[in-house]
C-alpha positions in Angstrom: 127.7 -63.6 -134.3 124.4 -65.5 -134.9 124.3 -67.2 -138.6 121.0 -68.8 -138.9 122.2 -72.2 -141.2 119.3 -74.3 -142.6 119.4 -76.5 -140.0 118.9 -74.0 -137.1 115.9 -72.4 -139.1 114.5 -76.0 -139.4 115.0 -76.8 -135.8 113.0 -73.1 -135.0 110.5 -73.7 -137.6 109.9 -77.3 -135.7 109.6 -75.5 -132.4 106.9 -72.8 -133.4 103.5 -73.4 -132.1 104.8 -76.0 -129.4 104.6 -75.7 -125.4 107.6 -73.6 -124.2 109.5 -76.2 -122.1 113.3 -75.7 -120.8 115.7 -78.0 -119.2 117.8 -77.3 -116.1 119.9 -79.9 -115.3 122.2 -80.4 -118.3 124.0 -78.3 -120.4 124.4 -79.7 -123.8 127.9 -80.4 -125.3 127.2 -78.5 -128.5 125.8 -75.8 -126.6 128.9 -75.6 -123.9 131.2 -75.4 -127.2 129.4 -72.5 -128.9 129.2 -70.7 -125.5 133.4 -71.3 -124.7 133.6 -69.7 -128.9 131.2 -66.9 -127.3 133.4 -66.0 -124.4 136.6 -66.4 -126.1 135.8 -64.0 -128.8 133.6 -61.7 -126.2 136.6 -61.4 -123.5 139.2 -61.4 -126.0 142.7 -63.5 -126.7 145.3 -64.2 -124.1 149.2 -63.6 -124.8 149.7 -67.0 -125.2 147.5 -67.0 -128.4 148.7 -63.6 -129.8 152.3 -63.9 -129.0 152.2 -60.7 -127.2 151.2 -59.2 -124.1 147.9 -58.4 -123.6 147.8 -57.4 -120.0 143.8 -56.6 -119.7 143.0 -59.6 -121.4 145.3 -62.0 -119.2 143.9 -60.2 -116.1 140.4 -60.8 -117.0 140.8 -64.4 -117.7 143.0 -64.5 -114.2 140.3 -62.7 -112.3 137.4 -65.0 -113.6 139.5 -68.1 -112.8 140.8 -67.1 -109.5 136.6 -66.0 -108.2 135.5 -69.5 -109.7 138.5 -71.1 -107.9 138.0 -69.4 -104.5 134.5 -70.2 -104.4 135.0 -73.6 -105.4 138.1 -74.5 -103.2 140.2 -75.3 -106.0 143.7 -73.9 -107.2 143.1 -74.9 -111.1 139.8 -75.6 -112.6 140.9 -78.0 -115.2 144.7 -78.6 -114.1 146.0 -76.1 -116.8 147.9 -73.3 -116.0 146.7 -70.8 -118.5 143.8 -69.0 -117.3 141.9 -68.7 -120.3 142.5 -72.1 -121.6 141.6 -73.3 -117.7 138.4 -71.5 -117.5 137.0 -72.6 -120.7 138.2 -76.4 -120.3 136.3 -76.2 -117.2 133.3 -74.9 -118.9 133.3 -77.7 -121.2 133.8 -80.2 -118.9 132.3 -79.5 -115.5 129.9 -82.3 -114.7 127.9 -80.1 -112.1 125.8 -77.9 -114.0 126.0 -75.2 -111.0 129.8 -75.1 -112.2 128.9 -74.3 -116.0 126.1 -71.5 -114.9 128.8 -70.2 -112.2 131.2 -69.6 -115.0 129.0 -68.1 -117.5 127.6 -65.7 -114.9 131.3 -64.2 -114.2 132.1 -64.4 -118.1 128.7 -62.4 -118.8 129.2 -59.8 -116.1 132.9 -58.9 -117.3 131.5 -58.4 -120.6 128.6 -56.7 -119.4 130.0 -54.7 -116.9 133.6 -53.9 -118.1 133.6 -54.4 -121.7 130.2 -53.1 -122.6 131.4 -49.3 -122.1 134.7 -49.7 -124.5 134.5 -48.0 -128.0 134.5 -50.6 -130.9 138.4 -48.9 -131.3 139.2 -50.0 -127.9 137.9 -53.8 -128.2 140.1 -54.2 -131.5 143.4 -52.8 -129.3 142.0 -55.9 -127.3 142.1 -58.0 -130.1 138.0 -58.2 -129.7 136.1 -58.1 -132.9 132.7 -58.7 -131.2 130.7 -55.7 -129.5 129.9 -56.7 -125.9 126.1 -56.3 -126.5 126.1 -59.0 -129.3 128.1 -61.3 -127.2 125.8 -61.2 -124.5 122.6 -61.0 -126.7 124.2 -64.4 -128.7 124.8 -66.3 -125.3 120.9 -65.9 -124.4 120.0 -67.1 -127.8 122.3 -70.0 -127.4 120.7 -71.3 -124.5 117.0 -70.4 -125.8 117.8 -72.4 -129.0 119.1 -75.0 -126.7 115.7 -75.5 -124.6 118.0 -74.5 -121.8 116.1 -72.5 -119.2 118.6 -69.5 -118.3 119.4 -66.2 -119.0 121.6 -63.4 -118.5 119.8 -60.6 -117.2 121.0 -57.4 -114.9 124.0 -58.9 -114.1 123.3 -62.1 -113.1 121.8 -65.7 -114.7 118.4 -66.4 -113.7 116.2 -69.4 -114.3 113.1 -68.8 -117.0 110.1 -71.2 -116.8 108.5 -69.9 -119.6 109.5 -67.5 -122.4 106.3 -65.8 -122.5 106.3 -65.2 -119.0 109.9 -64.1 -119.2 109.5 -61.6 -121.7 106.2 -60.2 -120.8 106.9 -60.2 -117.1 110.4 -60.6 -115.5 112.1 -58.3 -118.0 109.6 -55.5 -117.4 109.8 -55.9 -113.4 113.8 -55.9 -114.2 113.5 -52.6 -116.1 111.3 -50.9 -113.6 113.7 -52.1 -110.6 116.7 -50.1 -112.4 114.8 -46.9 -111.7 116.4 -45.0 -109.0 114.7 -45.5 -105.6 113.7 -49.2 -106.2 117.4 -50.4 -105.0 116.3 -52.5 -102.0 113.3 -54.3 -103.9 115.8 -54.9 -106.9 118.3 -56.3 -104.6 115.7 -58.6 -103.1 113.9 -59.6 -106.5 117.6 -60.7 -107.8 118.2 -62.9 -104.0 114.4 -64.6 -105.1 116.2 -65.4 -108.5 119.2 -66.7 -107.2 117.5 -69.3 -104.8 114.9 -70.2 -107.7 118.1 -71.1 -109.5 119.7 -73.3 -106.8 116.4 -74.7 -106.3 116.3 -73.1 -102.8 112.4 -72.8 -103.2 111.4 -71.3 -99.8 113.8 -68.8 -99.5 113.1 -67.8 -102.9 109.5 -67.4 -102.1 110.4 -65.3 -99.3 112.4 -63.0 -101.1 110.0 -62.7 -103.7 107.8 -61.8 -101.0 110.0 -59.0 -99.7 110.5 -57.5 -103.3 107.1 -57.2 -103.7 106.3 -55.4 -100.0 109.4 -53.1 -100.5 107.9 -52.2 -104.1 105.1 -50.8 -101.9 106.9 -49.2 -99.6 109.1 -47.2 -102.0 105.9 -46.3 -103.8 104.6 -44.8 -100.5 107.7 -43.1 -99.9 108.0 -41.7 -103.8 104.4 -40.3 -103.3 105.3 -39.1 -99.6 102.3 -41.5 -98.1 103.0 -42.0 -94.5 103.4 -45.7 -93.6 104.1 -47.5 -90.1 107.4 -48.8 -89.6 106.3 -52.3 -89.4 103.7 -52.4 -92.1 102.8 -55.5 -93.4 101.8 -56.2 -97.1 98.0 -56.2 -96.1 98.6 -52.7 -94.4 100.8 -51.3 -97.7 97.9 -52.1 -100.1 95.4 -50.6 -97.7 97.4 -47.2 -97.9 97.9 -47.5 -101.8 94.3 -48.5 -101.6 93.1 -45.2 -99.6 95.7 -43.0 -101.8 93.8 -43.8 -104.9 96.7 -45.5 -106.9 94.3 -46.8 -109.3 92.0 -44.8 -111.2 88.6 -44.4 -109.9 86.7 -46.2 -112.7 88.2 -49.4 -111.0 87.0 -48.8 -107.7 84.0 -51.7 -108.4 86.9 -54.0 -108.9 89.4 -52.8 -106.6 88.3 -55.1 -104.1 88.9 -58.2 -105.8 92.3 -56.5 -106.7 93.5 -55.7 -103.3 92.6 -58.9 -102.1 94.8 -60.5 -104.8 97.8 -58.0 -104.0 97.3 -58.4 -100.2 96.7 -62.1 -100.0 98.0 -64.3 -102.8 101.8 -63.7 -102.5 101.8 -63.3 -98.6 99.6 -66.6 -98.6 102.0 -68.8 -100.5 104.9 -67.2 -98.3 103.0 -68.1 -95.1 102.0 -71.6 -96.4 105.3 -72.6 -97.8 108.0 -70.7 -96.3 106.9 -68.3 -93.5 107.0 -71.0 -90.6 108.8 -73.8 -89.3 108.3 -77.5 -91.1 107.9 -79.4 -87.8 109.6 -82.6 -87.2 109.6 -83.7 -90.9 111.1 -81.2 -93.4 108.9 -80.2 -96.2 109.8 -79.9 -99.9 108.4 -77.0 -101.6 108.0 -77.6 -104.9 109.4 -75.7 -107.9 106.3 -74.5 -109.5 105.1 -73.4 -106.4 108.3 -71.4 -106.4 108.3 -70.4 -109.6 104.9 -69.2 -109.4 105.8 -67.0 -106.3 108.7 -65.1 -108.2 106.3 -64.5 -111.1 103.4 -63.3 -109.1 106.0 -60.9 -107.2 107.2 -59.8 -110.9 103.6 -59.2 -112.2 102.8 -57.3 -109.0 105.8 -55.0 -109.1 104.9 -54.3 -112.8 101.3 -53.3 -112.2 102.0 -51.1 -109.1 105.0 -49.2 -110.4 103.3 -48.6 -113.9 100.4 -47.4 -111.7 102.4 -45.4 -109.7 104.2 -43.8 -112.7 100.6 -42.5 -114.2 
């Protein structure tokens, strides 16, 4: 539940109009406590808390803990037998931010994929008083209020570098890629964000480019436009252009637009991630990788909306 206190409103007003800046390497203590409370309420009490057997809740907490333990090579997360307490203590005290994000992602995914489908009556039977949608909304709200640059979207936690870009570009791209036929580019787009989150910047650029190219191939397939098996981005743009994807009144400016579509993202990919780095490993800056992923998102929205007309 989100209740804006005086201090919360004051902080929000102070931030109004300021540059949108997020941090990525720190999850403050108060935020961790809020997240513990969200997941405790959103996934439900364990049998230990209510004094009766709540098998689904116990199984959920055990699944979350076992999944994290397996990936981290641990038997216990925080040294506690009870799965819920062990998981939440780990969330509250883990020094590695990636451990915190991984735990949050699994908790959010369970709420999203399992509890979101249940009725309010079914949730109350499990001792859960808050809806799954409200839990996920509050999770993103708490991160945003703490200026932590992540959000849960479409099954995973992604990194956001600008709230405006995220709302106007990334989220529309995610919605478009939910449509039937876009399964390939959707998976590749998620891969790009996964690599961006872990700062595997070269791989983020590669997968962003793949998502962009796959989107063009999907559009061609939906329209019945033949495409060579090994078609590159520039080849795909030519197919889209020759079949009049855009309205005729844009013909005069389409040369420039086509140049951006065919060279902008692939050029970033070629320069930053497409070839060997030589004897000295090269480092791709975070802002270049973020630019590539956001550019891919903008192009996916543009092309898919043009194809839908």
